[in-house]
C-alpha positions in Angstrom: 0.0 0.0 -0.1 1.4 3.4 -0.9 1.7 6.2 1.5 -0.9 8.2 -0.3 -3.5 5.1 0.2 -2.6 4.1 3.6 -5.1 4.4 6.5 -3.7 6.8 9.3 -3.8 7.6 12.6 -2.1 6.4 15.8 1.3 4.4 15.8 1.3 1.9 13.0 3.2 -1.3 13.4 2.9 -4.6 11.0 2.8 -8.2 12.9 2.0 -11.7 11.4 0.3 -10.1 8.2 -1.8 -7.5 10.1 -1.4 -3.8 10.3 -2.3 -2.4 13.8 -3.1 1.5 14.5 -2.6 1.9 18.3 -3.9 5.3 20.0 -2.9 6.3 23.3 -4.2 9.5 23.2 -7.4 10.9 21.1 -7.2 11.1 17.5 -8.8 10.1 14.3 -8.3 6.9 12.0 -8.5 7.9 8.3 -9.6 5.3 5.8 -8.1 6.5 2.2 -9.9 6.5 -1.1 -11.1 3.1 -1.2 -13.4 0.7 1.0 -14.9 -0.9 2.4 -12.2 -2.0 4.9 -13.1 -4.6 7.3 -11.2 -4.1 10.9 -11.2 -5.6 14.4 -10.8 -3.4 17.1 -10.1 -3.1 21.1 -11.4 -0.4 23.3 -9.9 -0.3 26.8 -11.0 2.6 29.3 -8.9 4.2 31.9 -8.6 2.7 35.2 -9.6 4.2 38.1 -7.3 5.5 41.1 -6.8 4.1 44.6 -8.1 5.8 47.8 -6.0 7.8 50.0 -5.6 6.1 53.6 -6.0 7.8 56.4 -3.1 9.3 58.0 -2.2 8.2 61.4 -4.9 5.2 61.5 -5.0 1.4 61.0 -7.1 2.1 57.7 -5.9 1.1 54.1 -7.3 2.0 51.0 -8.0 -0.5 48.4 -6.8 -0.1 44.5 -9.1 1.5 41.8 -11.1 -0.7 39.2 -9.5 -1.7 35.8 -11.0 0.1 32.8 -13.4 -1.8 30.9 -12.8 -3.3 27.4 -14.7 -4.2 24.3 -13.5 -6.2 21.3 -15.3 -6.1 18.1 -15.3 -5.8 14.1 -16.7 -3.4 11.6 -16.7 -2.4 7.8 -15.4 1.1 7.1 -16.1 3.2 4.2 -13.5 6.2 3.3 -13.9 8.8 5.7 -12.3 9.9 9.3 -13.1 8.3 12.4 -12.8 9.8 15.9 -11.0 8.1 18.5 -11.2 8.8 22.5 -8.8 7.3 24.7 -9.9 7.5 28.3 -7.5 8.8 31.0 -6.7 7.0 34.1 -8.0 8.2 37.6 -5.7 10.8 39.0 -3.6 10.0 41.9 -5.6 11.1 45.3 -4.5 12.5 48.5 -4.2 11.2 51.7 -7.6 10.8 53.3 -9.3 11.3 49.9 -11.4 8.9 47.7 -9.7 8.1 44.3 -11.0 9.3 41.0 -13.0 7.2 38.4 -11.3 6.4 34.9 -12.6 8.1 31.8 -14.3 6.1 29.4 -12.8 5.2 25.8 -14.8 5.2 22.6 -14.7 4.4 18.7 -17.2 4.4 16.4 -20.4 2.8 18.7 -18.2 1.3 21.3 -17.8 2.7 24.2 -15.6 1.2 27.4 -16.6 2.4 30.8 -13.7 4.0 33.1 -12.7 1.7 36.1 -14.2 2.4 39.3 -12.4 4.5 41.9 -11.6 3.1 45.8 -13.4 5.2 48.0 -10.9 5.2 50.7 -13.2 4.3 53.5 -16.1 2.3 52.3 -17.0 0.2 49.5 -15.4 0.7 46.0 -17.5 2.2 43.2 -18.7 0.6 40.3 -17.2 1.2 37.0 -15.7 -1.1 34.0 -14.7 -3.2 37.0 -15.4 -2.4 40.3 -13.0 -0.9 42.7 -11.6 -2.4 46.0 -12.9 -1.4 49.4 -11.1 0.3 51.7 -10.1 -1.3 55.3 -11.2 -0.7 58.4 -9.6 -2.7 61.5 -8.8 -5.4 59.0 -12.2 -5.7 58.0 -12.4 -5.0 53.9 -15.4 -3.7 52.5 -17.2 -5.3 49.3 -16.1 -4.2 45.8 -18.2 -1.8 43.5 -19.8 -3.8 40.5 -18.5 -3.9 37.2 -20.2 -3.4 34.0 -21.3 -6.2 31.3 -18.7 -7.0 28.6 -15.8 -5.2 30.3 -13.0 -6.4 32.4 -9.1 -5.3 31.4 -7.3 -2.0 31.3 -4.8 -0.6 33.7 -6.2 -0.3 37.4 -5.4 1.9 40.3 -2.5 0.6 42.4 -3.4 0.0 46.4 -2.0 2.2 49.1 -0.6 2.1 52.4 -1.6 3.6 55.9 -1.3 7.5 55.5 -0.4 7.1 51.7 -1.9 8.9 48.7 -3.7 6.6 46.2 -1.9 5.5 43.2 -3.3 6.8 39.7 -5.1 4.3 37.2 -3.7 3.4 34.0 -4.6 5.2 30.9 -6.6 3.2 28.2 -5.8 2.3 24.7 -7.6 1.8 21.4 -6.3 -0.5 18.7 -7.4 -1.3 15.1 -6.2 -4.0 13.0 -6.9 -5.3 9.7 -4.8 -7.8 7.4 -2.4 -6.1 5.1 -3.3 -7.9 2.2 -6.7 -6.6 2.3 -4.9 -3.0 2.6 -2.9 -3.3 -0.4 
């Protein structure tokens, strides 16, 4: 495929007969003056961050939940297609709740950001639920996950009097057979 007719957007690699376009930030996937193009794609949301543990107490917080993921396929015509990559939940302060991960979107597929750890009580729901906070060794229940979700970067757990760790960023990966693209 010449550069004038190559699909565009993201970081492009070729592995085992497939061309991959990997997006780690928002962008546009461009299909050149030909079509339709059959693709497979993976959409992973940002993970939630862990809650900050209370300073000077025996409480430790749970980690944030992993961002949800969706894997599917589509047939695209000539044009530009928006890609939104969800950020991970920001690091939380001592004695503070974590932050929800952001959604990732491609075409009609939206993966839900990971749940945040609240620091003291049950984790919140999201792409996958966050871990609960601890109180005197008793751990609260985790938040619920959304259907058709799972992987992605989750927030790290934390220690007594420490801030919660940031959640991992999402990613969108689009692939198609190199032979089809030529």
